DRENDREN-682257 format. One record per atom (N, C-alpha, C): residue number from 1; x, y, z. Coordinates in nm, 3 decimals, always signed. Example, Ala and Ser with C-alpha at 12.3 -4.5 7.8 and 13.67 -1.06 7.14 Angstrom:
2
(1 (+1.319 -0.569 +0.780))
(1 (+1.230 -0.450 +0.780))
(1 (+1.320 -0.330 +0.780))
(2 (+1.285 -0.225 +0.708))
(2 (+1.367 -0.106 +0.714))
(2 (+1.290 +0.003 +0.787))
This chain:
208
(1 (+3.478 +0.261 +8.720))
(1 (+3.381 +0.310 +8.820))
(1 (+3.459 +0.367 +8.935))
(2 (+3.443 +0.492 +8.991))
(2 (+3.521 +0.539 +9.103))
(2 (+3.489 +0.465 +9.228))
(3 (+3.584 +0.449 +9.311))
(3 (+3.566 +0.382 +9.435))
(3 (+3.498 +0.467 +9.535))
(4 (+3.402 +0.410 +9.604))
(4 (+3.339 +0.488 +9.717))
(4 (+3.442 +0.510 +9.831))
(5 (+3.440 +0.625 +9.899))
(5 (+3.538 +0.657 +10.002))
(5 (+3.516 +0.574 +10.119))
(6 (+3.636 +0.535 +10.177))
(6 (+3.641 +0.445 +10.285))
(6 (+3.645 +0.530 +10.418))
(7 (+3.578 +0.482 +10.517))
(7 (+3.598 +0.571 +10.646))
(7 (+3.730 +0.553 +10.700))
(8 (+3.777 +0.670 +10.757))
(8 (+3.906 +0.669 +10.831))
(8 (+3.908 +0.560 +10.952))
(9 (+4.013 +0.484 +10.965))
(9 (+4.011 +0.387 +11.066))
(9 (+4.045 +0.457 +11.197))
(10 (+4.028 +0.390 +11.315))
(10 (+4.079 +0.442 +11.446))
(10 (+4.230 +0.404 +11.460))
(11 (+4.294 +0.463 +11.553))
(11 (+4.428 +0.424 +11.568))
(11 (+4.445 +0.287 +11.632))
(12 (+4.345 +0.247 +11.710))
(12 (+4.354 +0.110 +11.766))
(12 (+4.364 +0.010 +11.646))
(13 (+4.278 +0.024 +11.547))
(13 (+4.286 -0.054 +11.426))
(13 (+4.418 -0.047 +11.360))
(14 (+4.472 +0.069 +11.344))
(14 (+4.593 +0.097 +11.267))
(14 (+4.701 +0.019 +11.344))
(15 (+4.707 +0.022 +11.482))
(15 (+4.805 -0.042 +11.561))
(15 (+4.799 -0.200 +11.532))
(16 (+4.673 -0.257 +11.523))
(16 (+4.672 -0.391 +11.502))
(16 (+4.704 -0.421 +11.350))
(17 (+4.683 -0.346 +11.257))
(17 (+4.729 -0.358 +11.124))
(17 (+4.872 -0.350 +11.111))
(18 (+4.942 -0.250 +11.183))
(18 (+5.088 -0.251 +11.183))
(18 (+5.144 -0.370 +11.238))
(19 (+5.092 -0.423 +11.346))
(19 (+5.152 -0.544 +11.416))
(19 (+5.152 -0.656 +11.310))
(20 (+5.062 -0.668 +11.200))
(20 (+5.070 -0.771 +11.103))
(20 (+5.181 -0.739 +11.000))
(21 (+5.235 -0.625 +11.002))
(21 (+5.345 -0.588 +10.909))
(21 (+5.474 -0.671 +10.951))
(22 (+5.481 -0.722 +11.081))
(22 (+5.610 -0.765 +11.131))
(22 (+5.647 -0.899 +11.046))
(23 (+5.769 -0.912 +11.007))
(23 (+5.795 -1.045 +10.945))
(23 (+5.788 -1.153 +11.029))
(24 (+5.756 -1.281 +10.986))
(24 (+5.733 -1.387 +11.082))
(24 (+5.837 -1.428 +11.171))
(25 (+5.966 -1.409 +11.123))
(25 (+6.087 -1.441 +11.210))
(25 (+6.157 -1.332 +11.273))
(26 (+6.109 -1.218 +11.237))
(26 (+6.163 -1.095 +11.288))
(26 (+6.055 -1.012 +11.374))
(27 (+6.013 -1.064 +11.478))
(27 (+5.901 -1.014 +11.545))
(27 (+5.920 -0.863 +11.606))
(28 (+6.047 -0.827 +11.613))
(28 (+6.064 -0.687 +11.666))
(28 (+6.105 -0.592 +11.562))
(29 (+6.086 -0.623 +11.435))
(29 (+6.118 -0.532 +11.323))
(29 (+5.999 -0.479 +11.257))
(30 (+6.007 -0.360 +11.196))
(30 (+5.910 -0.310 +11.121))
(30 (+5.947 -0.318 +10.972))
(31 (+5.844 -0.379 +10.899))
(31 (+5.868 -0.408 +10.755))
(31 (+5.762 -0.308 +10.679))
(32 (+5.807 -0.255 +10.571))
(32 (+5.726 -0.176 +10.490))
(32 (+5.748 -0.201 +10.345))
(33 (+5.651 -0.196 +10.257))
(33 (+5.669 -0.221 +10.105))
(33 (+5.728 -0.101 +10.050))
(34 (+5.822 -0.109 +9.966))
(34 (+5.889 +0.014 +9.897))
(34 (+5.787 +0.090 +9.812))
(35 (+5.795 +0.219 +9.819))
(35 (+5.706 +0.305 +9.732))
(35 (+5.779 +0.430 +9.702))
(36 (+5.765 +0.469 +9.578))
(36 (+5.830 +0.597 +9.524))
(36 (+5.758 +0.711 +9.604))
(37 (+5.837 +0.830 +9.619))
(37 (+5.782 +0.939 +9.696))
(37 (+5.638 +0.983 +9.638))
(38 (+5.631 +0.986 +9.496))
(38 (+5.499 +1.025 +9.442))
(38 (+5.387 +0.935 +9.470))
(39 (+5.410 +0.797 +9.501))
(39 (+5.317 +0.711 +9.546))
(39 (+5.278 +0.740 +9.685))
(40 (+5.372 +0.771 +9.769))
(40 (+5.347 +0.803 +9.903))
(40 (+5.257 +0.910 +9.933))
(41 (+5.276 +1.026 +9.849))
(41 (+5.200 +1.140 +9.844))
(41 (+5.060 +1.111 +9.796))
(42 (+5.058 +1.037 +9.688))
(42 (+4.912 +0.996 +9.633))
(42 (+4.832 +0.916 +9.728))
(43 (+4.890 +0.826 +9.805))
(43 (+4.825 +0.731 +9.879))
(43 (+4.810 +0.785 +10.020))
(44 (+4.865 +0.895 +10.052))
(44 (+4.834 +0.948 +10.192))
(44 (+4.727 +1.053 +10.190))
(45 (+4.671 +1.058 +10.311))
(45 (+4.551 +1.151 +10.328))
(45 (+4.611 +1.281 +10.353))
(46 (+4.733 +1.297 +10.386))
(46 (+4.796 +1.432 +10.432))
(46 (+4.937 +1.438 +10.395))
(47 (+4.980 +1.563 +10.369))
(47 (+5.116 +1.586 +10.341))
(47 (+5.140 +1.734 +10.389))
(48 (+5.231 +1.750 +10.486))
(48 (+5.259 +1.873 +10.543))
(48 (+5.418 +1.894 +10.558))
(49 (+5.459 +2.018 +10.562))
(49 (+5.580 +2.068 +10.608))
(49 (+5.578 +2.108 +10.747))
(50 (+5.665 +2.075 +10.841))
(50 (+5.648 +2.107 +10.991))
(50 (+5.779 +2.084 +11.068))
(51 (+5.774 +2.165 +11.170))
(51 (+5.884 +2.145 +11.275))
(51 (+5.817 +2.070 +11.393))
(52 (+5.910 +2.001 +11.471))
(52 (+5.858 +1.935 +11.595))
(52 (+5.898 +2.018 +11.725))
(53 (+5.793 +2.067 +11.794))
(53 (+5.807 +2.140 +11.904))
(53 (+5.835 +2.065 +12.031))
(54 (+5.762 +1.950 +12.043))
(54 (+5.793 +1.867 +12.174))
(54 (+5.733 +1.736 +12.142))
(55 (+5.756 +1.643 +12.239))
(55 (+5.695 +1.514 +12.228))
(55 (+5.649 +1.464 +12.369))
(56 (+5.547 +1.376 +12.370))
(56 (+5.511 +1.328 +12.508))
(56 (+5.449 +1.184 +12.476))
(57 (+5.473 +1.094 +12.560))
(57 (+5.415 +0.952 +12.547))
(57 (+5.279 +0.957 +12.616))
(58 (+5.172 +0.905 +12.541))
(58 (+5.044 +0.910 +12.585))
(58 (+4.970 +0.767 +12.572))
(59 (+4.871 +0.743 +12.639))
(59 (+4.806 +0.606 +12.613))
(59 (+4.745 +0.606 +12.463))
(60 (+4.734 +0.482 +12.426))
(60 (+4.689 +0.463 +12.293))
(60 (+4.534 +0.458 +12.290))
(61 (+4.463 +0.440 +12.399))
(61 (+4.328 +0.435 +12.416))
(61 (+4.292 +0.485 +12.545))
(62 (+4.150 +0.488 +12.574))
(62 (+4.108 +0.524 +12.696))
(62 (+4.093 +0.404 +12.791))
(63 (+4.111 +0.282 +12.745))
(63 (+4.106 +0.167 +12.822))
(63 (+4.238 +0.159 +12.905))
(64 (+4.205 +0.154 +13.041))
(64 (+4.327 +0.147 +13.130))
(64 (+4.395 +0.019 +13.123))
(65 (+4.326 -0.094 +13.056))
(65 (+4.393 -0.224 +13.045))
(65 (+4.475 -0.232 +12.916))
(66 (+4.469 -0.124 +12.823))
(66 (+4.551 -0.141 +12.711))
(66 (+4.687 -0.091 +12.736))
(67 (+4.778 -0.174 +12.714))
(67 (+4.921 -0.148 +12.735))
(67 (+4.991 -0.057 +12.627))
(68 (+4.931 -0.052 +12.518))
(68 (+4.993 +0.028 +12.406))
(68 (+5.012 +0.175 +12.437))
(69 (+5.111 +0.238 +12.392))
(69 (+5.134 +0.370 +12.408))
(69 (+5.174 +0.434 +12.274))
(70 (+5.142 +0.564 +12.264))
(70 (+5.169 +0.655 +12.150))
(70 (+5.257 +0.755 +12.195))
(71 (+5.347 +0.804 +12.083))
(71 (+5.405 +0.931 +12.096))
(71 (+5.332 +1.036 +12.041))
(72 (+5.305 +1.139 +12.114))
(72 (+5.235 +1.263 +12.066))
(72 (+5.338 +1.370 +12.024))
(73 (+5.358 +1.411 +11.909))
(73 (+5.437 +1.505 +11.875))
(73 (+5.360 +1.639 +11.857))
(74 (+5.400 +1.744 +11.935))
(74 (+5.341 +1.883 +11.897))
(74 (+5.422 +1.944 +11.791))
(75 (+5.354 +1.998 +11.694))
(75 (+5.415 +2.034 +11.575))
(75 (+5.390 +2.191 +11.541))
(76 (+5.474 +2.249 +11.469))
(76 (+5.454 +2.381 +11.409))
(76 (+5.425 +2.363 +11.263))
(77 (+5.314 +2.371 +11.206))
(77 (+5.279 +2.351 +11.064))
(77 (+5.334 +2.468 +10.992))
(78 (+5.411 +2.435 +10.882))
(78 (+5.461 +2.549 +10.804))
(78 (+5.376 +2.551 +10.680))
(79 (+5.353 +2.443 +10.607))
(79 (+5.275 +2.438 +10.497))
(79 (+5.206 +2.315 +10.473))
(80 (+5.074 +2.321 +10.425))
(80 (+5.005 +2.190 +10.396))
(80 (+4.992 +2.178 +10.245))
(81 (+5.034 +2.058 +10.206))
(81 (+5.023 +2.023 +10.056))
(81 (+4.908 +1.926 +10.024))
(82 (+4.850 +1.864 +10.117))
(82 (+4.748 +1.774 +10.093))
(82 (+4.672 +1.752 +10.232))
(83 (+4.542 +1.745 +10.226))
(83 (+4.457 +1.724 +10.339))
(83 (+4.372 +1.835 +10.375))
(84 (+4.374 +1.942 +10.294))
(84 (+4.284 +2.057 +10.325))
(84 (+4.142 +2.033 +10.349))
(85 (+4.078 +1.930 +10.274))
(85 (+3.948 +1.909 +10.294))
(85 (+3.903 +1.842 +10.432))
(86 (+4.012 +1.788 +10.498))
(86 (+3.988 +1.714 +10.614))
(86 (+4.032 +1.776 +10.742))
(87 (+4.143 +1.868 +10.736))
(87 (+4.190 +1.927 +10.851))
(87 (+4.247 +2.058 +10.803))
(88 (+4.259 +2.149 +10.914))
(88 (+4.312 +2.274 +10.881))
(88 (+4.458 +2.286 +10.942))
(89 (+4.470 +2.363 +11.045))
(89 (+4.593 +2.368 +11.113))
(89 (+4.617 +2.257 +11.212))
(90 (+4.729 +2.185 +11.209))
(90 (+4.751 +2.064 +11.278))
(90 (+4.833 +2.108 +11.406))
(91 (+4.798 +2.054 +11.526))
(91 (+4.873 +2.086 +11.639))
(91 (+4.956 +1.965 +11.688))
(92 (+4.894 +1.844 +11.672))
(92 (+4.960 +1.727 +11.706))
(92 (+4.973 +1.621 +11.598))
(93 (+5.076 +1.527 +11.598))
(93 (+5.064 +1.412 +11.525))
(93 (+5.095 +1.298 +11.624))
(94 (+5.050 +1.177 +11.587))
(94 (+5.079 +1.062 +11.670))
(94 (+5.149 +0.954 +11.593))
(95 (+5.221 +0.877 +11.662))
(95 (+5.293 +0.763 +11.614))
(95 (+5.310 +0.659 +11.724))
(96 (+5.309 +0.518 +11.684))
(96 (+5.329 +0.417 +11.779))
(96 (+5.469 +0.435 +11.864))
(97 (+5.460 +0.413 +11.995))
(97 (+5.570 +0.425 +12.073))
(97 (+5.670 +0.305 +12.052))
(98 (+5.615 +0.197 +12.014))
(98 (+5.697 +0.074 +11.992))
(98 (+5.749 +0.079 +11.851))
(99 (+5.878 +0.076 +11.841))
(99 (+5.945 +0.081 +11.714))
(99 (+5.909 -0.046 +11.627))
(100 (+5.874 -0.148 +11.694))
(100 (+5.834 -0.267 +11.607))
(100 (+5.697 -0.255 +11.540))
(101 (+5.628 -0.147 +11.586))
(101 (+5.509 -0.122 +11.522))
(101 (+5.522 +0.001 +11.430))
(102 (+5.647 +0.029 +11.386))
(102 (+5.672 +0.128 +11.287))
(102 (+5.661 +0.263 +11.353))
(103 (+5.685 +0.286 +11.470))
(103 (+5.686 +0.420 +11.528))
(103 (+5.799 +0.504 +11.476))
(104 (+5.776 +0.630 +11.463))
(104 (+5.876 +0.728 +11.397))
(104 (+5.941 +0.808 +11.509))
(105 (+6.077 +0.822 +11.496))
(105 (+6.142 +0.898 +11.595))
(105 (+6.177 +1.024 +11.529))
(106 (+6.133 +1.148 +11.574))
(106 (+6.156 +1.267 +11.514))
(106 (+6.239 +1.359 +11.613))
(107 (+6.321 +1.451 +11.572))
(107 (+6.381 +1.545 +11.654))
(107 (+6.291 +1.658 +11.699))
(108 (+6.282 +1.669 +11.822))
(108 (+6.205 +1.786 +11.883))
(108 (+6.294 +1.887 +11.928))
(109 (+6.230 +2.015 +11.942))
(109 (+6.304 +2.133 +11.992))
(109 (+6.426 +2.157 +11.906))
(110 (+6.419 +2.143 +11.779))
(110 (+6.536 +2.175 +11.702))
(110 (+6.487 +2.259 +11.583))
(111 (+6.571 +2.301 +11.505))
(111 (+6.541 +2.381 +11.386))
(111 (+6.508 +2.301 +11.249))
(112 (+6.513 +2.171 +11.271))
(112 (+6.495 +2.071 +11.164))
(112 (+6.360 +2.069 +11.118))
(113 (+6.329 +2.080 +10.986))
(113 (+6.195 +2.073 +10.929))
(113 (+6.172 +1.928 +10.869))
(114 (+6.046 +1.889 +10.859))
(114 (+6.015 +1.756 +10.794))
(114 (+5.908 +1.775 +10.691))
(115 (+5.906 +1.683 +10.605))
(115 (+5.804 +1.655 +10.508))
(115 (+5.738 +1.537 +10.588))
(116 (+5.601 +1.541 +10.619))
(116 (+5.534 +1.437 +10.693))
(116 (+5.416 +1.394 +10.601))
(117 (+5.401 +1.279 +10.575))
(117 (+5.281 +1.219 +10.509))
(117 (+5.213 +1.117 +10.611))
(118 (+5.090 +1.111 +10.609))
(118 (+5.026 +1.012 +10.695))
(118 (+4.879 +1.005 +10.673))
(119 (+4.808 +0.953 +10.783))
(119 (+4.676 +0.917 +10.774))
(119 (+4.597 +1.023 +10.862))
(120 (+4.477 +1.050 +10.840))
(120 (+4.385 +1.123 +10.924))
(120 (+4.274 +1.029 +10.979))
(121 (+4.270 +1.000 +11.108))
(121 (+4.190 +0.906 +11.165))
(121 (+4.035 +0.965 +11.177))
(122 (+3.959 +0.861 +11.215))
(122 (+3.815 +0.888 +11.233))
(122 (+3.787 +1.005 +11.328))
(123 (+3.876 +1.010 +11.430))
(123 (+3.853 +1.131 +11.537))
(123 (+3.934 +1.254 +11.493))
(124 (+3.984 +1.258 +11.379))
(124 (+4.050 +1.377 +11.339))
(124 (+4.199 +1.384 +11.364))
(125 (+4.263 +1.286 +11.442))
(125 (+4.397 +1.276 +11.474))
(125 (+4.479 +1.240 +11.357))
(126 (+4.601 +1.292 +11.343))
(126 (+4.688 +1.259 +11.245))
(126 (+4.779 +1.159 +11.286))
(127 (+4.791 +1.039 +11.211))
(127 (+4.877 +0.929 +11.253))
(127 (+4.988 +0.910 +11.140))
(128 (+5.113 +0.895 +11.193))
(128 (+5.225 +0.874 +11.099))
(128 (+5.297 +0.747 +11.153))
(129 (+5.369 +0.677 +11.043))
(129 (+5.458 +0.570 +11.102))
(129 (+5.561 +0.556 +10.982))
(130 (+5.658 +0.463 +11.005))
(130 (+5.764 +0.448 +10.924))
(130 (+5.732 +0.409 +10.782))
(131 (+5.605 +0.351 +10.759))
(131 (+5.573 +0.321 +10.624))
(131 (+5.522 +0.437 +10.550))
(132 (+5.507 +0.553 +10.607))
(132 (+5.481 +0.669 +10.534))
(132 (+5.609 +0.733 +10.485))
(133 (+5.606 +0.838 +10.405))
(133 (+5.715 +0.903 +10.355))
(133 (+5.748 +1.018 +10.451))
(134 (+5.855 +1.015 +10.532))
(134 (+5.888 +1.117 +10.627))
(134 (+6.029 +1.150 +10.611))
(135 (+6.066 +1.266 +10.561))
(135 (+6.197 +1.305 +10.533))
(135 (+6.236 +1.438 +10.589))
(136 (+6.351 +1.463 +10.633))
(136 (+6.403 +1.598 +10.663))
(136 (+6.380 +1.679 +10.546))
(137 (+6.322 +1.801 +10.551))
(137 (+6.305 +1.887 +10.449))
(137 (+6.431 +1.918 +10.364))
(138 (+6.538 +1.927 +10.435))
(138 (+6.672 +1.972 +10.371))
(138 (+6.721 +1.851 +10.277))
(139 (+6.676 +1.724 +10.297))
(139 (+6.714 +1.614 +10.204))
(139 (+6.632 +1.609 +10.082))
(140 (+6.518 +1.691 +10.072))
(140 (+6.445 +1.676 +9.949))
(140 (+6.513 +1.763 +9.841))
(141 (+6.495 +1.713 +9.720))
(141 (+6.546 +1.791 +9.601))
(141 (+6.458 +1.900 +9.567))
(142 (+6.505 +1.990 +9.480))
(142 (+6.410 +2.104 +9.441))
(142 (+6.296 +2.046 +9.371))
(143 (+6.315 +1.938 +9.272))
(143 (+6.190 +1.888 +9.203))
(143 (+6.091 +1.829 +9.302))
(144 (+6.134 +1.770 +9.405))
(144 (+6.047 +1.697 +9.510))
(144 (+5.968 +1.815 +9.568))
(145 (+6.040 +1.920 +9.617))
(145 (+5.975 +2.022 +9.686))
(145 (+5.862 +2.095 +9.600))
(146 (+5.892 +2.119 +9.461))
(146 (+5.804 +2.176 +9.377))
(146 (+5.696 +2.082 +9.335))
(147 (+5.718 +1.950 +9.324))
(147 (+5.616 +1.851 +9.289))
(147 (+5.501 +1.835 +9.397))
(148 (+5.547 +1.868 +9.520))
(148 (+5.442 +1.862 +9.630))
(148 (+5.315 +1.947 +9.617))
(149 (+5.345 +2.057 +9.549))
(149 (+5.237 +2.154 +9.528))
(149 (+5.132 +2.104 +9.433))
(150 (+5.179 +2.049 +9.318))
(150 (+5.075 +2.010 +9.206))
(150 (+5.109 +1.877 +9.159))
(151 (+5.231 +1.864 +9.112))
(151 (+5.256 +1.765 +9.008))
(151 (+5.239 +1.629 +9.052))
(152 (+5.269 +1.597 +9.178))
(152 (+5.249 +1.451 +9.237))
(152 (+5.105 +1.424 +9.227))
(153 (+5.023 +1.520 +9.284))
(153 (+4.872 +1.501 +9.283))
(153 (+4.815 +1.465 +9.145))
(154 (+4.868 +1.553 +9.042))
(154 (+4.806 +1.537 +8.914))
(154 (+4.846 +1.414 +8.833))
(155 (+4.949 +1.336 +8.894))
(155 (+4.985 +1.209 +8.819))
(155 (+4.970 +1.094 +8.909))
(156 (+4.864 +1.088 +8.990))
(156 (+4.843 +0.972 +9.077))
(156 (+4.792 +0.849 +8.996))
(157 (+4.752 +0.870 +8.877))
(157 (+4.713 +0.767 +8.787))
(157 (+4.822 +0.684 +8.739))
(158 (+4.945 +0.707 +8.755))
(158 (+5.057 +0.641 +8.706))
(158 (+5.088 +0.525 +8.804))
(159 (+5.105 +0.394 +8.753))
(159 (+5.147 +0.280 +8.830))
(159 (+5.292 +0.263 +8.831))
(160 (+5.358 +0.279 +8.936))
(160 (+5.505 +0.278 +8.956))
(160 (+5.550 +0.139 +9.004))
(161 (+5.620 +0.065 +8.924))
(161 (+5.662 -0.062 +8.972))
(161 (+5.810 -0.065 +8.995))
(162 (+5.845 -0.102 +9.121))
(162 (+5.988 -0.116 +9.157))
(162 (+6.061 -0.233 +9.082))
(163 (+6.179 -0.203 +9.033))
(163 (+6.247 -0.288 +8.949))
(163 (+6.375 -0.347 +9.038))
(164 (+6.365 -0.475 +9.071))
(164 (+6.474 -0.525 +9.147))
(164 (+6.585 -0.606 +9.065))
(165 (+6.531 -0.675 +8.960))
(165 (+6.625 -0.735 +8.875))
(165 (+6.598 -0.722 +8.728))
(166 (+6.689 -0.749 +8.643))
(166 (+6.660 -0.742 +8.486))
(166 (+6.626 -0.886 +8.449))
(167 (+6.549 -0.895 +8.340))
(167 (+6.478 -0.784 +8.266))
(167 (+6.363 -0.736 +8.342))
(168 (+6.334 -0.603 +8.329))
(168 (+6.215 -0.542 +8.390))
(168 (+6.117 -0.484 +8.268))
(169 (+5.999 -0.525 +8.280))
(169 (+5.910 -0.487 +8.171))
(169 (+5.784 -0.433 +8.235))
(170 (+5.725 -0.348 +8.147))
(170 (+5.588 -0.294 +8.183))
(170 (+5.481 -0.368 +8.128))
(171 (+5.363 -0.363 +8.183))
(171 (+5.244 -0.439 +8.141))
(171 (+5.112 -0.353 +8.103))
(172 (+5.128 -0.224 +8.122))
(172 (+5.017 -0.131 +8.115))
(172 (+5.057 +0.001 +8.064))
(173 (+4.979 +0.073 +7.984))
(173 (+5.027 +0.208 +7.933))
(173 (+5.052 +0.309 +8.038))
(174 (+4.989 +0.288 +8.150))
(174 (+5.012 +0.392 +8.271))
(174 (+5.120 +0.342 +8.363))
(175 (+5.194 +0.249 +8.323))
(175 (+5.293 +0.192 +8.420))
(175 (+5.433 +0.236 +8.385))
(176 (+5.515 +0.260 +8.489))
(176 (+5.651 +0.287 +8.459))
(176 (+5.742 +0.211 +8.561))
(177 (+5.870 +0.213 +8.540))
(177 (+5.972 +0.130 +8.619))
(177 (+6.045 +0.230 +8.704))
(178 (+6.062 +0.187 +8.816))
(178 (+6.136 +0.270 +8.929))
(178 (+6.269 +0.177 +8.949))
(179 (+6.390 +0.222 +8.896))
(179 (+6.501 +0.143 +8.893))
(179 (+6.615 +0.178 +8.998))
(180 (+6.583 +0.271 +9.089))
(180 (+6.683 +0.317 +9.180))
(180 (+6.756 +0.210 +9.251))
(181 (+6.679 +0.108 +9.292))
(181 (+6.739 -0.014 +9.379))
(181 (+6.823 -0.096 +9.280))
(182 (+6.783 -0.114 +9.153))
(182 (+6.862 -0.191 +9.062))
(182 (+7.000 -0.127 +9.027))
(183 (+6.994 +0.011 +9.007))
(183 (+7.105 +0.080 +8.955))
(183 (+7.196 +0.134 +9.074))
(184 (+7.140 +0.166 +9.183))
(184 (+7.222 +0.229 +9.298))
(184 (+7.216 +0.152 +9.426))
(185 (+7.132 +0.034 +9.427))
(185 (+7.114 -0.032 +9.550))
(185 (+7.062 +0.045 +9.668))
(186 (+6.986 +0.142 +9.638))
(186 (+6.902 +0.211 +9.741))
(186 (+6.770 +0.264 +9.677))
(187 (+6.673 +0.269 +9.749))
(187 (+6.540 +0.311 +9.705))
(187 (+6.533 +0.449 +9.677))
(188 (+6.579 +0.544 +9.753))
(188 (+6.561 +0.691 +9.725))
(188 (+6.680 +0.741 +9.664))
(189 (+6.708 +0.689 +9.541))
(189 (+6.824 +0.750 +9.468))
(189 (+6.789 +0.857 +9.370))
(190 (+6.870 +0.873 +9.251))
(190 (+6.853 +0.975 +9.171))
(190 (+6.709 +0.995 +9.113))
(191 (+6.641 +0.878 +9.073))
(191 (+6.512 +0.881 +9.013))
(191 (+6.406 +0.930 +9.111))
(192 (+6.412 +0.883 +9.241))
(192 (+6.324 +0.924 +9.344))
(192 (+6.334 +1.083 +9.364))
(193 (+6.447 +1.127 +9.356))
(193 (+6.481 +1.266 +9.390))
(193 (+6.454 +1.374 +9.270))
(194 (+6.479 +1.324 +9.146))
(194 (+6.478 +1.418 +9.041))
(194 (+6.391 +1.370 +8.921))
(195 (+6.308 +1.262 +8.943))
(195 (+6.210 +1.234 +8.837))
(195 (+6.061 +1.244 +8.876))
(196 (+5.976 +1.303 +8.791))
(196 (+5.841 +1.304 +8.820))
(196 (+5.781 +1.213 +8.720))
(197 (+5.690 +1.126 +8.782))
(197 (+5.631 +1.017 +8.697))
(197 (+5.498 +1.051 +8.637))
(198 (+5.496 +1.082 +8.502))
(198 (+5.356 +1.123 +8.438))
(198 (+5.261 +1.014 +8.441))
(199 (+5.132 +1.033 +8.447))
(199 (+5.020 +0.951 +8.460))
(199 (+4.978 +0.899 +8.319))
(200 (+5.042 +0.943 +8.211))
(200 (+5.001 +0.903 +8.083))
(200 (+5.128 +0.861 +7.997))
(201 (+5.222 +0.778 +8.049))
(201 (+5.343 +0.731 +7.992))
(201 (+5.286 +0.638 +7.871))
(202 (+5.356 +0.641 +7.754))
(202 (+5.334 +0.542 +7.650))
(202 (+5.425 +0.424 +7.683))
(203 (+5.382 +0.294 +7.650))
(203 (+5.462 +0.186 +7.677))
(203 (+5.621 +0.203 +7.655))
(204 (+5.657 +0.254 +7.537))
(204 (+5.800 +0.266 +7.523))
(204 (+5.874 +0.370 +7.605))
(205 (+5.786 +0.434 +7.673))
(205 (+5.843 +0.550 +7.763))
(205 (+5.848 +0.507 +7.909))
(206 (+5.828 +0.380 +7.934))
(206 (+5.793 +0.332 +8.067))
(206 (+5.907 +0.329 +8.166))
(207 (+5.985 +0.433 +8.177))
(207 (+6.097 +0.446 +8.278))
(207 (+6.076 +0.578 +8.361))
(208 (+6.083 +0.565 +8.494))
(208 (+6.076 +0.684 +8.570))
(208 (+6.163 +0.794 +8.534))
């Protein structure tokens, strides 16, 4: 049965949720569950290519007693890959000012372009943080750039499981193993950059 759509959260709620991501003994650190780039795109409400024009620190809410701050990045949108049904041209994106809440630091007033994935909040604002997939465009492989147009979206039914130790096994026909960490000791290795994960893998083919 298809899931009913969930209402987009406010950024005040997202800030509280991000605070819960902090590990118990590392209160000043941001912690995110690993995800393959395809998963990031599938689970995000928005994916765009953009340049950062400027940045400004703004209040997180209209409540003067609220100490939380946000960074508002003014962007130049180059291309939208996902999110057409919710927003059109995007002028600003927002991220927590506090790095412990997974705030993203981006280069403004430069020629650098980024792939940005994130959420669209109930008020229409675009919210990004370190648990999203945010990469300089020049770091993406040709396959990743091409997959943003169609292939990632068409294969969102695939369950991608991160493999940390051997043996690694799959448990469902639509599951495949992501072994970059096991083989290269980094998440975004060769498989993340050069493999597309089909949504209809047979069990014996369950490798990204």
